[in-house]
N, C-alpha and C positions, 0 to 999 in steps of 0.2 A: 724398697722398691715395691709399690703395690702393681700384681700382673694379673691380667685377665687372660686366661687360655679359652682360645675357640678351638672347639674339639675336645670329645671326652671319651676315646678310645685308648687303646694301647700305648699308641705314641705319646698321647697326653700324660700317660701315668709316667713314663719315663723322663718328661721335660716337668714334669711335676717334683720329682726327685731331685734333679738339678736346681730347680730354682729354689728349693727348699733348703739345699745343702748350704746355703749361705744366709745366715740369720737375720740378715739387714732385709730380706724378700719375704713378700707376703702375696699368697695367691688369693684374690678378692675375690674373684668368679670364674665360673665354668660357664661357658656359651655353647651351646649346641642345640639343632633344630629338632632334637628328641623331646626338648623343654617347651612347653607352650606357653609359659610365663614366668617373670621374675619370682623367685623365692628364696628364703635365707634356709641354708641347710647345713649342719655342724659347722657354723661360724662363717661360711662360705654363701656367696650368692649363685644360684643357677638361673638360667633361662635362655631364651632363643638367641641366635645370632644377631638378629636384627636389635636387640637391645644393647648393643654396643655404643652407641650414640646417647643413649640414655645415662648410661654408666661414665661416660666422659662428663655429662651434664652434671652427673651427682658427685664425683671425685675429683673432677678437674685433672690432676696430676695422678693418670694412670696410663700403663703401658700395656699392649697387648702382644701375644704370641700364638700363631696360628699352628696348633698342636695337630695338625694331619699329616699323616704319611706319604699320602699320593701326592706326586709332584703337581699334578695337572688341577686335582682338587683343592691344593693348597694355591696355587694360581687364581683359578675361579673364586676362591672365598675372598682373597685379596680384592679383587676387582669388586665383587660384589659388596662388601665392606666400604670401600672408596673412602679410607681413611689416610690422612697425610701420613708421610713415611716417619715422621718423627714420635706416632704413637706408637712404634714396632719397637719392643725391646730386642737388645742382642744378648743371648742367654750362652753363658761359656761355663762349663764344670771346671772347678779349681782344680782338678788334675790333669787337665788339657794342658799342652805345650805349645803355645802360641808365639810366635816371633814379634819383636816389637816392632820391626817392619811390616809386617802382614797387616791388611785392611780386611775388616769383616763387617758384612753389610748387616742392615735393620732386618730384625725379624728371623736371624739365622740363629740356629742351635749347634753349639760344638759339645760333644759328648765326652764322657770319663775317657782318659788316656789318649786321647786324639791329638795328633801333632798338624801343626800349620807352620812351616818354615820361613825363610825369609824372603821378603817382598812377594808372596804369594797375596792374590786377592780373592776374597770369597763374596759373592752376590749376596743380593736379600732374598730372605727366605729360603735359605738353603739349609740342608742337613749334613754335619759332618759326623758320621756316627763313631761308636765305640771302637777307639783304637785304630782308626784310620790314620792314614799318614797322607799328608800334602805337602810334598817338597817344594823346593824355592822354586820362585818365580810361576808359580802355577796361576791360572785365570779361572776361576769357577763361577760359572754364571748364575741367575737367579733362579730359584725354583727347583736347584739339583739335589741329588742326594747320594752322598758317598757312603756306602753301606758299612757295617764292621769289618774292620782288618783289611780293608781295600787300601792299595798303594798307588799313588800316583807318583811317577818319578819327576823329576826336574821338568821344566817350560813346558807343561802339560797345559792344553785349552779345551774346557769342558763347557760347551755352550748351554744355554737354557734348558730345563728341563730334564737333563740327562739324569738318569740313574744308573750309578755304577755298583754293580752286585757285589755280595760279601765275599772277600778275599780275593778280587780281582786286582791284576796289576795292569798300569798303563806305563810303557816304557817312555824315555825323555823324548820330549819333542811333539807328540801326537796330538792331534786334535778330534776330540768326539762331539760332532756335531748337534745341532739343539733334539731335543727330546728323543736321542738314541738311547738305548737300553744295552748295557755291558753284564753278561750273565755272570753269576757266581763263579769262581774261580779262574776265570779268564785271563789269558795274558795277551793284551792289546799290543801288537806291533806294526800296525798301521793304521791311518785314519780311519773313522769311521763315520758313513753318511748320517744325515739327518733322517729321524723317524725310523730307524732300523735297530736291529737287535743282533749283536754279535757274542758268540758262543765260543767256548774250547782253548787249546793251547797247541799254536797259536790262534787267538782269536777269529773267527771267520763270519761273515756277515749271512745272515739267514734269508735264502731266496723266498720270495711269495710266489705261489703257485703260477707257472706258467713265465714266470718272470727269468732272464738274462741279464746279469751283471756282467756290464763291461767296462774293463779298466781303460781311463782316460787320461791318466797321469802324466803320459807322454806327447799328449795334445798341446799344440801351441797356444798360447795366452790364455790357457786354465791354469788355477792355482792348485798345487799340489794336494790341498787338503781335501778339494772336491774329486776324490779318488775313483770314483764310480758314477755310473749315468746308467738309467734303466733301459731296456729295448724291448 
């Protein structure tokens, strides 16, 4: 497979190693906005991200990976490139353990020794990092990052843009709402609201200055996942 990496930072180095661990793969180009023009460097091409369409025209059969660690920047780059989903590769390291019933989205990278168990679904442009465990029946959204050694027990829902920190644990059946952040080493035993950060054991949602979080899980006609409101 001929693959173009979008981004040439530290995260890109790790993805490069995964791609080249399979002999049939080739890294054809690196695109990053630090480059001003297309050039050939050590048998690969470098150039600005806007050159993606030119490379498709030149090669035809080529795939892309957005090799950027930041979830929000990865999403912005996907929107900026505006390429159809079929142009994105899914990269899985040969040491990862993936259930035959799992569904892995396009542009997603699964790193060494990660585990994705039965009937779990991983969205597009997600990162399942080294030694992370995604147990059965998890639903992991687009542009998420499950960091090294994090463990998601069964039936966990992780919405778009969420970052689960290294070594964090989420107990069964919990929901992490969109663009929330779970701190490294945290143990999540309650749902986490959108755009919030939860840290500690057990994990607690950090308050913003002057803000009070009111538990609303007992109010009628409200889903349990919407556990808090701002006051």
